[in-house]
C-alpha positions as CSV (number, residue, x, y, z in Angstrom):
1,X,-20.7,-15.1,5.8
2,X,-19.5,-12.7,3.5
3,X,-16.4,-10.9,2.7
4,X,-15.8,-7.7,0.8
5,X,-11.8,-7.6,-0.2
6,X,-10.7,-4.4,-2.0
7,X,-7.8,-4.2,-3.7
8,X,-5.7,-1.6,-6.5
9,X,-5.4,1.2,-3.6
10,X,-1.8,3.1,-3.8
11,X,-0.1,6.3,-4.5
12,X,-0.6,8.2,-7.7
13,X,0.6,11.3,-8.8
14,X,-2.3,14.3,-9.5
15,X,-3.9,13.5,-13.1
16,X,-2.9,9.3,-12.7
17,X,-5.3,7.1,-12.7
18,X,-5.7,4.1,-10.3
19,X,-8.4,1.2,-10.7
20,X,-9.9,-0.5,-7.6
21,X,-11.4,-3.8,-7.2
22,X,-14.0,-5.0,-4.5
23,X,-15.0,-9.0,-4.9
24,X,-17.4,-10.2,-2.6
25,X,-17.2,-14.3,-1.3
26,X,-19.2,-16.4,0.9
27,X,-23.0,-17.7,0.8
28,X,-24.4,-15.1,-1.5
29,X,-27.9,-15.4,-3.4
30,X,-27.6,-12.5,-4.8
31,X,-26.3,-8.7,-5.1
32,X,-28.3,-5.8,-5.1
33,X,-27.0,-2.4,-4.6
34,X,-23.4,-2.2,-5.1
35,X,-21.1,1.3,-4.1
36,X,-17.6,2.9,-3.4
37,X,-17.5,5.5,-0.1
38,X,-14.4,7.3,0.7
39,X,-13.4,8.8,4.3
40,X,-11.0,11.6,4.2
41,X,-9.0,12.1,7.3
42,X,-11.2,14.6,9.6
43,X,-14.1,14.2,7.3
44,X,-17.7,11.8,7.1
45,X,-17.8,8.7,5.3
46,X,-19.0,10.1,1.5
47,X,-20.2,7.6,-1.3
48,X,-18.2,8.1,-4.2
49,X,-20.5,6.2,-6.6
50,X,-23.0,3.6,-6.6
51,X,-24.8,1.1,-9.2
52,X,-28.0,-1.5,-9.1
53,X,-28.2,-4.9,-10.7
54,X,-29.5,-3.4,-13.4
55,X,-26.6,-1.9,-14.0
56,X,-28.1,1.7,-13.0
57,X,-25.4,4.5,-11.9
58,X,-25.1,7.0,-9.8
59,X,-22.2,9.2,-8.7
60,X,-20.8,12.6,-6.8
61,X,-21.0,15.6,-7.9
62,X,-17.2,15.8,-6.9
63,X,-15.8,12.8,-9.2
64,X,-18.5,13.3,-12.3
65,X,-16.7,12.4,-15.6
66,X,-13.4,11.6,-13.6
67,X,-14.8,8.0,-12.1
68,X,-16.4,5.2,-13.5
69,X,-17.7,2.6,-11.4
70,X,-18.9,-1.3,-12.6
71,X,-19.8,-4.7,-12.1
72,X,-19.0,-8.1,-13.0
73,X,-22.2,-10.2,-11.6
74,X,-20.5,-13.4,-12.5
75,X,-17.4,-13.0,-10.6
76,X,-19.5,-10.5,-7.9
77,X,-17.2,-8.1,-8.5
78,X,-17.3,-3.9,-8.9
79,X,-14.9,-1.7,-10.1
80,X,-14.0,1.9,-9.4
81,X,-12.0,3.3,-12.1
82,X,-10.4,6.7,-11.3
83,X,-9.0,9.1,-13.8
84,X,-7.7,12.6,-13.5
85,X,-7.2,12.5,-9.5
86,X,-6.6,15.5,-7.4
87,X,-5.2,15.8,-3.8
88,X,-8.2,15.7,-3.0
89,X,-9.4,12.4,-3.4
90,X,-7.2,11.6,-1.0
91,X,-8.9,9.5,1.3
92,X,-9.9,5.5,2.5
93,X,-12.1,3.8,-0.2
94,X,-14.7,1.6,1.4
95,X,-16.8,-0.8,-0.9
96,X,-20.2,-1.5,0.2
97,X,-23.1,-4.0,-1.0
98,X,-26.3,-4.7,-0.3
99,X,-26.5,-8.8,-0.1
100,X,-29.0,-11.2,0.0
101,X,-27.6,-14.4,2.3
102,X,-29.8,-17.0,2.1
103,X,-33.0,-15.3,2.5
104,X,-31.6,-12.6,5.1
105,X,-30.4,-8.9,3.3
106,X,-27.8,-6.9,5.1
107,X,-25.4,-4.2,4.2
108,X,-21.4,-5.0,4.4
109,X,-18.8,-3.4,4.3
110,X,-15.0,-4.1,2.7
111,X,-11.7,-3.0,4.9
112,X,-11.3,-0.5,2.9
113,X,-8.1,0.8,0.7
114,X,-6.0,4.0,0.8
115,X,-5.9,6.2,-2.0
116,X,-3.2,8.9,-1.5
117,X,-2.9,11.5,-4.7
118,X,0.2,13.6,-4.5
119,X,3.3,14.4,-6.0
């Protein structure tokens, strides 16, 4: 059993910052890729940022230069630092991880955390 629990969402004014965290727990042998997706009302879920177990990162063009993804492998935790937030960043943000449980590899998702950017 694996759980991903996000935290750090909320309401912020345009230009402000938020830091999301996602902690994975359970019978975890190792974690490969971790990432953040988001889904705005009426839109498809989209990749925001991802990070490999070795620290390689990739970002959506819409967040490059404003968002930073990082991870703490010892804590099985991934972070998303979001700066210069815009109203169009408003969405539910989901954490995901490719996780090995004993010998089985699977993709797991968190429950989502709401980020609202508004004045």
